[in-house]
N, C-alpha and C positions, 0 to 999 in steps of 0.2 A: 619597393624604391621611390622615397619620400624625399620631395624638393620644395624646403625652406620657404615660408614667406619671409618677401621681405624685412629686416627690421628695422623696428621703431616704436615711438609709444603702441598703447593701445585702444586707444583714440583719440582721439580729435582735443586739443587746446584750446581751441578758442571756438568759432561761429563753424561748423562745420559746414561742408562743401554740400552745394545741391548738383546733383548729378539725373542726369537724363541717360535712360535707357530704355532705345527704341528696341522694341521687342519681345513679346511675352514666351517664351519658347526655353526651354533649356537654355542658355546659351543665355540670357535676357538675362528671367528668372535666377540663374545660376550668380551671373555678376551682381544684381543687385541686390540680392542672401549676402555674400559678403559683405557689399558696402554700408545696408542696413545696419547690418548687425553689428561694425566699426561706429556706427552710426553717422553715417555721411544720412540728408535728405534724401531719399529716393521717391525718381517717380517713374514708372515704367509705362510707358504709350505700346497698345498693342490694335494693330488695327483691325484683329477681329474678337467676336463679343464675346471672347472670351480668351485666359491664357491654356499657356499648348503647342504655338506653331503646331507644327507638323507632327504634336500629340496630342493636339486638341479633340476633344468628345462633343458631341454635339445631337442635341435630342431630335429624333423621328418617330412620325404614328403609321404602323406599320397597318396591311387593310385587313387583317383580325381587328384591328384598333387599341394591339397595344402601344403601350410607350416602349420604346425604345432608345441607344443612346447610337449613335455612327460615328466611323472614327474614320483613320487609314489604317488601321487592322492593326496586324499583332505586331509588336514587338520584344524581341529578345532582350530582357536584362541581367548582358550576362556578368559573372560575380569577379570580374578581372575588371568591372567598370566601378572603381573605386569611388573618382571623385563624386559622381553620379551618384551615386550609392551615399555617400556622403551628404550629399543633399537632401537625403528622401530623408539621413537619417535627424535634418532639425524636427522635421515632424511626427515621425514613429523612432527611438531608437534600436528596434526589434525587427523593424522594415518590414510590418505586420500587413502592409499593404501589400506587399511579392508571397506569393507561391512557386513555389520549383514545380516545373518539370520536371517527370524522372527519367525522360531521357529523348533526345537529339537523332532519333532516327532518319533515314537518307534511302532513297530507292530512286534506280533506276531504273526503266523502261527495261532494259535487257535482262532484268533479276537480280542487280550485283545492288547486294542493300550494305550499309554503314550502318553503325551505334555509336554514341558517346558515355551508353551507361555501364558499362563493366571496365571503363579501356582508364588502364591506372592511371596519374595526374603528375606521372613524375617524367619531366622530357629529361630523355627522348625518348623513351618506354611506351608517352601516349600516343606519339604517332605509329614509330613500329607497330604496335597493337592496334590501332585504327587499318592501318593500310594489310594488317596481315588476318584480320578477324573479316573483313567486305569482302574479299576473294578478289577483289580487283586487280591482283598482282597476280601472274603466275612466273614462275619459274624462268619463263623463256621475257616473259617482260624484263624485271629483274638484269638480265645479260644485258636488255636495251638499253636501258637505263642512263645516261651520261654519268655517272656518279662525279668527276670533278666540278662540270657546270651546278649541277642539286649542291653541292655542297656550298653553296651562300644562304640554302637555307638556313645552314647551323647556328651561324651569328651574323645576325639583320642589326645595323647599329645605325640611330639616329642622331643624326642627318645622313651618315656619310647613303645609307642604303638609296637616296634617293643623286643622289651621285653619282654612282655604280648603276643605278637600274631604269632612273625614270624616265630617259630615252628610249627606252624599250617597253612592246604594249605585253599587258600580261601573259597576250596569246604566242607572239614569238617566244618568250621566255622558256613556256609548258613545253612549244614545242623542241626549244634548244633542248631540254631536258630528257624529250623521249619516254614521259610516263605515257605510260596506256591510256586510252580514252573513258574507260572506266573510271578509271581513278583520279582525272584532272576532274569530272566532273564531280566526283563524290567528296575530295579532299581540298580541292583549289576554285571550281567556279561557284560553289557555292558561296563563295568568298565574294567573285568578282562580282555578282550579281547581285550581291547585298548593294555594293556601290551604285546600283541599279544602269549597271554599264556592263556591255557587250566588252566579254577582254580584249578583242581585237581595239577597241577604247582606251582600256582602262591599262593606266602603268602598272606597269609591274612591279617598284618599289611600292606600290598601294599592298600588292598581294601579297608578297615577299611582309610585309608590316603587319598588314595584318595572321599571317603565319607564323610569325615572331609573338605576335600577342595572345593569341590563343595556344599555341602547341610550346612554343620553344624556349616562350619567353614566361610561364606561367605557369605556375603549378594549379590551379583553379581548376583548366579540363574545361571543355565546351555542354557541358548543363546550364541552363541559366532560369531564371526567375519571370515570373507574367504577374503583373495586376489584374489583384483578385477583383473587382472591378471593375469597369469604364474608368478609362484616364480621366477626366474634370472629377469625381465621388473621391477615386485613389490615389489621383496627385497633385491637380492643382487647385484643390478647394483651400485642402492642408497646406498646398504651401504659398496661395493668398494670404492664407491667416496667419503662417507664421510671418511674411511678409509685411503684415497691417500689423500687429505688436511690435514689431520694431518700428514702427516709424512710416514707411514705405508708403505712399499713392498708386496704387493700381490703375490707371484709366484704360481699360476695354473700348473696343470699337472707337478706338481713335488714331486713324494713320495717320504722320508725323510728313509732314508732306515738303522740307526742308529743314534743314539745320544750317546756320550762319554764326562766324566766327561776329563775338564785339571788338570795337577799334579800343575801346579801353578792358580786353578782355573778360576773356566768358565768352556761352555762345547764346543763342539762338534759337529756338527748340520751336519753328512752326504747326501748327494743326486746324483741327476744321475749330475745335474749342479755345483760336487765341494762339497768343506768341510765349512764350516761358523763355527766360532768363536764366541760366545755368552756368555750373561754372566746368561740366567736363560731361562728353556722350560715352557711351557703351555701345556701337550701333551693331546690336546681334538681329540681323533679317538673314533670311536667304538670300541665294543669290537677285534674280529676277526685282526684292526689295530693295538689295543693298545700291545697284546699280543704274536705280530709277532715283535713287536717293542723293544719291552723289550727283547724280546729275543733273537734279533740281538743285543745289547744293554748289553752284560754280567759288565761293571759296572756301570750298575744305582742300586742304591736301594740296600735294603740288602736282606736276602736268604724270612725270611719270607714275604718281599714284594713282591718281585717275586709270592713266591708260589702261595700269593692272587692273581694276574691279571693272571697268569697260570690256574687257578683254574676258572672264570669269563668263563659262560652258554649263547649261546643264545638264543632267543625266537626259534620255531616251522618255517618250512618259510611261510611268507604270499604271497596271490595273487591277484595282481592290474587290468584288465582286464579294457580297458578302447577302446565302442565303437561310431563308428561317426554313425551312424542310417539315411540313407536318409528318413526314417519318424519319426514327433513328436512325443515325446509322452505326456499324454492329457495333456493341460494346467494347470490341478490345481493336476501336480506332483509338491513333493516341492524340493526344489532348493538340502536338503540331509533326509535322510529315515535311523535310524536304524530300521536292522532287526532282529529278533532272528523265531526257531523253521523250517527255512527253507534251511534246513541243512549248507554247510560252505559261503552263504551271509550271511555276518555281517552286510553289508548296499551300500544303493546304492544312486547315487550321479547325480543329473543334471547336467551339469556343463553349460548350458548357460542361465541357471538363475541368476548365481552370475560372472562371468568367459568372460571378454572378449574376450578373442581369441574365446571362443566356442560358444561366441551367434552371433559372427558376419560370422564363420560358417555355425551352424543355420539357421543366415536368408539369407544369402546365399541359402543357401541350402533344405531347405523350412523342415532341422531335425531335430535331435537329438544328442548332447554326452554324451553318458553313461557312469556313473565309478561304479564299481563294486568292492568289494572288501573282501577278503575269508582271516581271523584271521588265524593262529596255523592254518594251515592243515597239516593234519597227510596223506593222501595219498599218494604213493606215483609216480602212476600214471599220469604225469601235465597235460597231454593231456584230459582225460577226469576229470580231474577237474575242466578244463577249459572247456568243455562244460558244465557240470555238472553246472556249475554256470551261465550261458546262457539260460541255461534252466530252473535256478531260480529264474533267472529275467523274462521270461515271467508268472514266478506265481506270481508276485508281481506287474507287472505290464505288464498285459496279452494285452496289444496293440502291445506292441513291438515282438509277436509272428509275425513270418513272414515278417520283416520288412528285408528290403533290408539295408548289412550292407557295407556302401562302407570302413569302412578300420577298423582294430580289431589290439586290443596294447596288450599283455599278457604280463608282472614283475611280475618275481619272484624273493622274496627277504628273506634274512634269518637271517638276522645282525640288530635285535634290542637285547637287554640284554635282557638278565632272571633273573627279583625279584622271585629265587627259595624258595622257606620253607628250616628255615632256615639258608640263606645266607645274610643274611643283615651284620652278624658279619663279614665276611669275603672280605666286598666289602670293595672296596678303598676309601676311602676319597680326598680329595681335597689338603693333605700334603702328600709328601712321606717322608721318612729316607733322603733323599737330597734334603736341606732346599730352593737348585736355582731348584728341578725339582716339576713343583705340578699339579695337574688333573684336566679336567674338562668335564663334558658329562652326559648325562643321568645315565650314568652307573655308574656314583661316589655319593658314601654317603653322605650324608647332612639331617644337626639338622635342616629343616625348613622341615617345609608341604610344597615340592615342588612334581611333576613329571610329568611324560616327556619335552613336550619341554623347559616347565617353570622349568625345574632340571635343562636343559643344558644352558639356559642364566645364571639360576641365581649362579652354577656351574662357567662357564665360570667369571662371576664375582667374585667369591668369591676367582677365584683361579692372577685372576689379586692383586685383596687386598691381599691376604697372599706375596706376590712379592712384592711391591708395602711395606709392613709392612715393611720387609728387610732394604727398604732404605728409611725406614722413609717419606714418601710421603702419604699422604692422599688420603685414598681410597674413593671409591664408596659406597652411602647406598644402600641398601639391600630392595627389601616391599617382606611381604609376608603377608596371610591367619593368624591369631594369629596361633600360638604353642599350643593351646592348646581348650578345647570349647570356643562357646562364651556367653553362657547363665550360669548367675550361680546357674539356680535351677538346669538344665538338667546338670552341673558338679556334683549339687550334689542327683541327682538320677544313675548318672552313678558310683559312690563311693557302691550303694551296690551293684555294679556286682562283 
């Protein structure tokens, strides 16, 4: 579905405005790209030494002397991410920086497995075939499912889904339907944990939205692409060059301390490098960064808006462990495997299957580069959790037991937004009480059916469009899956729920 940009001139009639974009992740780069392409004078402020935000990468030296790029790890670039992929097409119309993984396999400790490789892509047969092939449902299980309650999955509408289900947790919603545990793990909790949240804390509305995006609202399926090279090389360096070609200035290692409205109009962006006067700002920060900046900027917004920012929460910590092993994993191990029932281990990636840097290291040493993710970790003893995660890898891929570890890097973070039960109403949107100030990022609410990285890209473009509308300049078209169920027959069934 296309959402046209605002009507207006293709560019600025007079002197172009100056826009400060605070934050150089997906959302900030998306906003900066649209504004710079329309002719605005854009300055991007990024506190880290490079662009990328939560998809940044940085150089490390391994114990064997090799140079490598560390990051927060695996991210799936799903084919429903129309706006994110549109951003990447600015630097390569063929999306040659991405490569497809042949399957998205899921494995439960009790033996149930799921795969999206041969699942039909047409709703609802995609969902039906996935469940049928997984072995997670028996006929007895089918008779126990509360079909009337489950009908709500068939017609997810934004924003109605939030009005109906935001006050319910994902766990309570799945309990009410009566799905068997294995089906819950394979078909639903994989979505919940992709938000770095325990199902008891996650809004059921977000779970239903994800089901709509990937199953019944689109026909792209659940297969995805991944970058062929580390994030800086594949994504951020080309995008930085694209911004520079359109006159944008990117200032890395430049945290913004405060944004002050000016009495005569415009705003002042205060950073260690000095104060800059701008006509508008895009705040594209993570939860903690946005809260801190608003607290340090007492002139921004009104009291209710400031309170909504201050009440934003982050999800539980997550752990990424990357191992450079002297011994290779088995040749039939997939590039990515989603896991459930193995404790805290949520997925395993074998990086040399798709990452060029890892492939070169593996070819040179005869080893493997393996990455483990544990989402929504509740324990407080991080060293013990790291050891448990490595032990769980040995259970999933037994050939890794006893393998010599050339190097290992453990990365803990707790900076992803929490989409908690009942939180939608107080979540800020793109527009703020001050039309010169707009927000962007995956923490920002949107009236479009988007989530995760695609929500970041989409709200970045929405933020740029909101500013362009003020100046009478044509905005950028957005693309999404349909805002309601795709099938008239399924929508009619859902009306019975």
